[in-house]
C-alpha positions as CSV (number, residue, x, y, z in Angstrom):
1,X,0.0,0.0,0.0
2,X,1.3,3.5,-1.1
3,X,2.4,5.6,1.8
4,X,0.3,8.7,2.5
5,X,3.0,11.2,1.5
6,X,3.6,9.3,-1.7
7,X,-0.1,9.4,-2.5
8,X,-0.2,13.1,-1.8
9,X,2.8,13.7,-4.1
10,X,1.1,11.7,-6.8
11,X,-2.1,13.7,-6.4
12,X,-0.2,17.0,-6.6
13,X,1.6,15.8,-9.7
14,X,-1.6,14.9,-11.4
15,X,-3.2,18.2,-10.6
16,X,-0.1,20.0,-11.7
17,X,-0.2,18.1,-15.0
18,X,-3.8,18.9,-15.5
19,X,-3.1,22.6,-14.7
20,X,-0.3,22.6,-17.2
21,X,-2.5,21.1,-19.9
22,X,-5.2,23.7,-19.2
23,X,-2.7,26.5,-19.5
24,X,-1.3,25.0,-22.7
25,X,-4.7,24.8,-24.2
26,X,-5.6,28.3,-23.1
27,X,-2.3,29.6,-24.5
28,X,-2.9,27.8,-27.9
29,X,-6.4,29.1,-28.1
30,X,-5.2,32.6,-27.3
31,X,-2.5,32.2,-30.0
32,X,-5.1,31.2,-32.6
33,X,-7.2,34.3,-31.7
34,X,-4.1,36.5,-31.8
35,X,-3.0,35.0,-35.2
36,X,-6.5,35.6,-36.5
37,X,-6.4,39.2,-35.4
38,X,-3.0,39.7,-36.8
39,X,-4.2,38.3,-40.2
40,X,-7.1,40.8,-40.2
41,X,-4.7,43.7,-39.3
42,X,-2.3,42.6,-42.0
43,X,-5.0,42.6,-44.6
44,X,-6.0,46.1,-43.5
45,X,-2.4,47.3,-43.7
46,X,-2.0,45.7,-47.2
47,X,-5.2,47.4,-48.3
48,X,-4.0,50.8,-47.1
49,X,-0.6,50.3,-48.7
50,X,-2.2,49.1,-52.0
51,X,-4.5,52.2,-52.1
52,X,-1.5,54.5,-51.3
53,X,0.4,52.8,-54.1
54,X,-2.4,53.4,-56.6
55,X,-2.5,57.1,-55.6
56,X,1.3,57.3,-55.9
57,X,1.2,55.7,-59.4
58,X,-1.5,58.2,-60.5
59,X,0.5,61.1,-59.1
60,X,3.7,59.9,-60.8
61,X,1.8,59.4,-64.1
62,X,0.5,63.0,-63.9
63,X,4.1,64.3,-63.2
64,X,5.5,62.3,-66.1
65,X,2.8,63.5,-68.5
66,X,3.5,67.1,-67.5
67,X,7.2,66.6,-68.0
68,X,6.6,65.1,-71.4
69,X,4.3,67.9,-72.3
70,X,6.8,70.5,-71.1
71,X,9.6,68.8,-73.1
72,X,7.5,68.9,-76.3
73,X,6.7,72.6,-75.7
74,X,10.3,73.5,-74.9
75,X,11.5,71.6,-78.0
76,X,9.2,73.6,-80.4
77,X,10.9,76.4,-82.3
78,X,8.7,78.9,-84.1
79,X,10.4,80.8,-86.9
80,X,8.4,83.7,-88.3
81,X,9.2,85.9,-91.4
82,X,8.8,89.6,-91.0
83,X,7.9,91.3,-94.3
84,X,4.4,90.4,-95.5
85,X,4.0,88.0,-92.6
86,X,4.2,90.0,-89.4
87,X,3.5,93.1,-91.5
88,X,0.5,93.2,-93.9
89,X,2.8,94.6,-96.6
90,X,6.4,94.0,-97.6
91,X,8.6,96.8,-96.3
92,X,11.4,95.8,-98.6
93,X,9.2,96.2,-101.6
94,X,8.1,99.6,-100.4
95,X,11.7,100.7,-99.8
96,X,12.9,99.5,-103.1
97,X,9.9,100.9,-105.0
98,X,10.4,104.3,-103.4
99,X,14.2,104.6,-103.1
100,X,15.9,102.2,-105.5
101,X,17.6,103.6,-108.5
102,X,17.4,100.8,-111.1
103,X,15.4,97.7,-112.0
104,X,15.5,95.8,-108.8
105,X,12.8,93.3,-109.8
106,X,15.1,91.5,-112.3
107,X,16.9,90.0,-109.3
108,X,13.6,88.6,-107.9
109,X,13.3,86.8,-111.2
110,X,16.8,85.5,-111.0
111,X,16.1,84.3,-107.4
112,X,13.0,82.5,-108.6
113,X,14.9,80.8,-111.3
114,X,17.6,79.8,-108.8
115,X,20.2,81.7,-110.7
116,X,21.3,83.6,-107.5
117,X,20.9,83.0,-103.8
118,X,18.7,85.0,-101.4
119,X,21.6,86.8,-99.8
120,X,23.1,87.9,-103.2
121,X,19.6,89.0,-104.3
122,X,19.2,91.3,-101.3
123,X,22.8,92.7,-101.7
124,X,22.3,93.6,-105.4
125,X,18.8,95.1,-104.8
126,X,19.7,97.3,-101.9
127,X,22.9,98.6,-103.5
128,X,20.4,100.7,-105.5
129,X,19.0,102.3,-102.4
130,X,20.5,105.7,-101.4
131,X,18.6,106.8,-98.3
132,X,19.2,107.3,-94.6
133,X,17.6,105.1,-91.9
134,X,15.5,108.0,-90.6
135,X,14.2,108.7,-94.0
136,X,13.3,105.1,-94.6
137,X,11.6,104.7,-91.3
138,X,9.6,107.9,-91.8
139,X,8.4,106.6,-95.1
140,X,7.4,103.2,-93.7
141,X,5.7,104.6,-90.6
142,X,2.9,106.0,-92.8
143,X,2.1,102.8,-94.7
144,X,3.1,99.7,-92.6
145,X,0.6,97.9,-90.4
146,X,1.1,94.8,-88.2
147,X,-1.0,91.7,-88.9
148,X,-3.9,91.2,-86.5
149,X,-3.2,89.1,-83.4
150,X,0.6,89.2,-83.8
151,X,1.5,90.5,-80.3
152,X,-0.9,88.3,-78.5
153,X,0.4,85.3,-80.5
154,X,4.0,86.1,-79.5
155,X,3.0,86.6,-75.8
156,X,1.2,83.3,-75.9
157,X,4.2,81.5,-77.4
158,X,6.5,83.0,-74.7
159,X,4.1,82.1,-72.0
160,X,4.1,78.5,-73.2
161,X,7.9,78.6,-73.3
162,X,8.1,78.1,-77.1
163,X,11.3,79.3,-78.7
164,X,10.1,82.2,-80.9
165,X,12.4,83.9,-83.5
166,X,11.8,86.4,-86.2
167,X,13.9,85.4,-89.2
168,X,14.1,87.8,-92.1
169,X,16.2,88.8,-95.1
170,X,14.9,92.4,-94.6
171,X,16.3,95.5,-93.0
172,X,17.3,94.8,-89.4
173,X,16.6,98.4,-88.2
174,X,13.2,98.3,-89.8
175,X,12.4,95.0,-88.0
176,X,13.6,96.3,-84.7
177,X,11.7,99.5,-85.1
178,X,8.3,97.9,-85.5
179,X,8.9,95.2,-82.9
180,X,9.8,98.0,-80.4
181,X,6.5,99.7,-81.2
182,X,4.7,96.5,-80.4
183,X,6.5,96.2,-77.0
184,X,8.5,93.2,-78.3
185,X,12.0,94.5,-78.1
186,X,13.2,91.3,-76.4
187,X,12.2,89.0,-79.3
188,X,15.1,87.2,-80.9
189,X,15.8,88.4,-84.5
190,X,17.9,86.6,-87.1
191,X,18.6,88.8,-90.2
192,X,21.3,90.5,-92.2
193,X,23.2,93.2,-90.4
194,X,22.9,96.4,-92.5
195,X,25.2,99.3,-93.0
196,X,24.3,102.5,-94.7
197,X,27.0,103.6,-97.3
198,X,27.3,106.3,-99.9
199,X,27.0,103.6,-102.6
200,X,23.9,102.0,-101.1
201,X,22.8,99.6,-98.2
202,X,25.2,96.7,-97.5
203,X,24.2,93.4,-95.8
204,X,26.2,91.0,-93.7
205,X,24.2,87.8,-93.4
206,X,24.5,85.1,-90.8
207,X,27.1,82.4,-91.6
208,X,25.7,79.1,-92.7
209,X,26.3,76.0,-90.6
210,X,25.7,73.5,-93.4
211,X,27.5,73.8,-96.8
212,X,24.6,72.6,-98.8
213,X,22.1,75.1,-97.4
214,X,20.6,77.3,-100.1
215,X,20.2,80.3,-97.8
216,X,20.5,81.3,-94.2
217,X,16.8,80.7,-93.5
218,X,16.8,77.1,-94.4
219,X,20.2,76.7,-92.7
220,X,18.7,77.9,-89.4
221,X,15.7,75.5,-89.9
222,X,18.2,72.6,-90.3
223,X,20.2,73.8,-87.3
224,X,17.2,73.9,-85.0
225,X,16.2,70.4,-86.1
226,X,19.7,69.1,-85.6
227,X,19.6,70.1,-81.9
228,X,16.2,68.4,-81.4
229,X,13.6,71.1,-82.1
230,X,10.4,70.6,-84.0
231,X,10.3,73.6,-86.4
232,X,7.2,75.6,-87.1
233,X,7.7,78.1,-90.0
234,X,5.4,81.0,-90.7
235,X,5.9,82.9,-94.0
236,X,4.5,84.4,-97.1
237,X,7.0,84.9,-99.9
238,X,9.8,83.7,-102.2
239,X,12.5,84.2,-99.5
240,X,10.7,81.7,-97.3
241,X,10.4,78.9,-99.9
242,X,13.5,76.9,-99.2
243,X,12.8,77.1,-95.5
244,X,9.2,75.8,-95.7
245,X,10.5,72.8,-97.7
246,X,12.5,71.7,-94.7
247,X,10.2,72.8,-91.8
248,X,8.1,70.3,-89.8
249,X,4.9,72.5,-89.7
250,X,4.2,75.3,-92.1
251,X,1.7,78.3,-91.9
252,X,1.4,80.5,-94.9
253,X,-0.3,83.8,-95.4
254,X,-3.5,83.2,-97.4
255,X,-3.4,84.1,-101.0
256,X,0.3,84.8,-100.9
257,X,2.9,83.9,-103.5
258,X,4.3,81.3,-101.1
259,X,0.9,79.6,-100.9
260,X,0.9,79.2,-104.7
261,X,4.4,77.8,-104.7
262,X,3.6,75.3,-102.0
263,X,0.5,74.1,-103.9
264,X,2.6,73.6,-107.0
265,X,4.9,71.2,-105.2
266,X,2.1,69.6,-103.1
267,X,3.8,70.8,-99.8
268,X,1.7,70.5,-96.6
269,X,0.8,73.9,-95.2
270,X,-2.0,75.8,-93.4
271,X,-3.2,79.1,-94.7
272,X,-4.1,82.0,-92.3
273,X,-5.0,85.7,-92.4
274,X,-4.7,86.5,-88.8
275,X,-2.3,85.2,-86.2
276,X,-5.3,84.5,-84.1
277,X,-6.0,81.6,-86.5
278,X,-2.7,79.9,-85.8
279,X,-3.0,77.1,-83.3
280,X,0.1,75.2,-82.1
281,X,-0.5,72.3,-79.6
């Protein structure tokens, strides 16, 4: 027969074992509850993270779209002729008609027949002009007007961060004079540099970057394209013809000589009367 103390010890051990099993069961149950709760919290956290990721992706997409749009805008170069395009009449024709001593129109015919280049044509014609700057500007002031919508068009281009340049074979001091009147003294101008001499007006035109360029206008179109710009050209006359053949987008004054020339060669262009009609992007 088991001694009393031994029986007591056995009883204690049994109770202890039972107690340990109960605690183990309770601990396991609590663990399951805790794990279930953790799973629910994990799902909630994942949902929040996923929603935040979607928002981040949309925000990133908007930023990238804006950057792409800005790059397109900043890589657009607008080149605009002056005589007959910005002005409603050709100031060079007015000056030559009023001041030239000789048949200046014969050189237009030679230019059209590609017997001479644009720069040579201008030099030969304006050698016939014996007049001072002040006299020329006074004469033009009475007859020259600016095409409708020009200033607003330039302001809009600059606001959109387009590159805007006036490119002209005409008289630089005439161009600057009328741009200043419009409050556009800061606009970039590419033209021949004139000098008034006793034997007429002399021109020093920009040097060409490409040997096979027919004139400085088409040369500048090519240069702009070579550095990644999409070139928009706006013109009206014979001096613009070579440039529009190379430009990416062309706007031509409605009913102009250039419009007829473009049609003859099936060149793509858009006609306009007012700068308000020109839409870029």
